[in-house]
N, C-alpha and C positions, 0 to 999 in steps of 0.2 A: 964350434959345432962342425961336424963333417957330414956331408951329404953325397950321395951318388946320384948323378943326373943321367937319366936315359931319355932318349928322344924317339918319338914315334915317326919321325921323318928325318931326312937328311938335312943338316943345317950347315950353313957356311961358317967359317971360323969366326967371322965378325959377329954373327948372331950369337954364337956360344959365348964369346967374350962379353957382349952386351948383357946377356942373360946372367952370367956369373957376377958381373958388376952390380946388377940390380938386386940379386939375391944377397950379395955381401952387404949392401946398404940396408936391406930390410929382410932379415931371415924369416919373418912372419909369412912372407909370400909362399915359402916352401910348405909351411905347416898348413896354410889355408888351401893351397893346391892339393896337398895330400888328403885333407879332410874332404874336399869336394869329390876327389877321385874315389875315395872309400865309400862315400854315401852313394855315388852312382853305381859302383860295383855291387854293393849290398842290395840296393833297390832292384837291380837287374836279376840278381840271384834270388831274391824273394819272389819276384814276379814269376820266374821260371819254376820255382818250387810250388807256387800256388796254382799254376796252370794245370788243369786236369789232363789225364791221359785218356786217349780214346780206347774204348773196349768194344769188342764185337759181341 
């Protein structure tokens, strides 16, 4: 399996190496993280769509 990792913050090289080792040991971590992120994204999107607009 090949994955592309993106970070939302700057990481030291040691942190990246440790994260890559952890992911190589258990690829399910990537799938679980992706699932959590997608759920959060869709919940926020659904909430924004359900908010009514103000009309005068």
